[in-house]
N, C-alpha and C positions, 0 to 999 in steps of 0.2 A: 024704611021697614027693612028693606033686603040687605042694605049693610048693615045694620043691627043685628040681624039675622045671623049674619057672616060672620061678625064681631061674638058673637056670640059660643059658633059651632067653631072660631077656634081658640076662644077662651075654655071651652071645653074639651076640646085637644090635647090642649096644654096641660090642664089639669089633668085627665089623664094618663098623661105623658108622665107628669110629675109623680105621680102615684105607682107608676110604671116601675120608674126608677128607683121608688124609696122600696118595693117592694123587692126588686131583683137587688139593691141594695142588703136589703137584711138578707134575702136568699146566699149571698156572696159571701156573709160572716158567717153565715150558720152553715156551709159547706166548710170554708174553710176550717172550724172549731172540728166539722167531722175527717174534715183530711187531717188536723193535727194529732187527733183521737185516735186514727187509722196508722200514722207513723209512728206515734208512740206503741203504741201495740204490735206491729211490725216488727220495731225494735226490741222489744221485749221477748216476743218467740224468737228472735233470731238469736239472742242471748241466748236462751233457753236450748235452743237447740245445739248452741256452740256446748256450751257446758254438758250438756246431754252426747254429745260426740266426744267430748274430752273427759268425760266419766267414763264411757264406754271404751274408749282404746286404751284406758288405764288397767283396765280390767282383764282386758283380754289375750293373752297368751299363745305363744305359737307352738309347735310342735314340742321343741325342748325347754318349754317354759318360759321363755322369754318374752316379754310386752312386746306385741306386733309395733311397730312405728308408722304413725298416723300420718307421716310423710310420705309414706311408698305405699300405702293402700287407705282403700274407700269404703263408707258403707252402701251397701246399695239395697233398697228394698223395693222388693217388684210387688205387680198388682195384686198377686194374690197373698199377700203379707210376708212376706218369707225375708231374712235377711239375709245377706251377705257380703263377706268382705273380701273386695277386690283389687288388684293390683292395679295401682293409679296407669300404668304404661298400657294396662287392656283397657279399659275406659277412653283415655286420649285415641289410642287407633280405632274406639268405637265409635266418637265422638268424629271422627274424621272421615269414615266410612258412611255416617248418617249424612253427613255436609256432603259428599259428593252424590250421594244418592238425591238430594234435595235441589243440588244443583243443576241434576239429568233433569228433573221435572220442569 
């Protein structure tokens, strides 16, 4: 009787583990689909942002009415919603300063 009970417990444990494996496999498939959807959504947003970036720069003009070169400037959005056009060289030097501060911490 003890051996029979032991076999029964072992069989129940195996069945529970098989059920867990099935549940985890279905969860994995669901997460794969969600990941794929998120990746596609991110790609679409990146493309829209890139299009918007090019559209903005195509309309911008400097003081003499010449188009602003997107290779020399970047668009910066502040936390209060203000938008600025900043020379890239300033952004790079600011990033270096931030990296130095983080290394010191």
